[in-house]
C-alpha positions, 0 to 999 in steps of 0.5 A: 073694574081693574087696579091699574098703579098703585103708588105707596107714600110711606110715612117718615114717624115709625110710631105712630099708626098711620104707616102710607098714604097710597095713590091709587088709578083705575083704568088707567082713567081715574085717580084716588088719592089720600087711601090712608094705611093703618095699623091699627089693633088687630093688624093692617087696614086701607082707610078710605080718604076722608074729609070733615063734616062742616056745620053753617053758623046761623049767625054769618053762614061761615062753614065750620068744623061740625061740634067748634064752639065759636064761629071762625068768621064772626066768632058767635057762638055756635049751638051744641049738640047733646052727644058727649066727646066721648062717645066714639060712634059719633065722632066719627059722624064728623067724617064722611068718605070722600070716595069709597067701594060700594060693596065688600067684594071689591073693596077686598080687592081694593085693601088686597092689591094695596096690601101686597104693594105696601108689603113690597116698597116696606117690607113691613105687613109681613111678619104679619101674613108670616104670623097668620098662616102659622096660626092657621092649620096646614093642609094635608096633601097625599103623596101622589097629590098633584093642585089644591085639595077639594072643598072637602079639604082632601085631593081625589 
């Protein structure tokens, strides 16, 4: 599967973690919208589009956002779950990805292509990449060396 187009839609607010949305087209045939580009504590990452889970009201059947206290349709009290709202893992379970990569290789490929386009359009994230490159040990290249080093880290 080939990524044939990536569009970036930067967010205006500079202090928020959500930096942009991306739309990705695959094989000129399939599009995925609302992919988020987020700046986290450890750098940038891509989050797939998701939706909040809903639970039905036992009285009227209306679908309400998970863990709501009252029904938005009839106003009746909804059954509460025993999970405390401070529990981050439980709160993350309120959302479900709409579309997502099946394996880590494709996730890495998708993230790489989206982040390259984001950096190209905004220039943001370049500083992080430079800092990461400075932290990596430099590979020694022999005076005769052309090409890349062998897997053992030396040019033969």
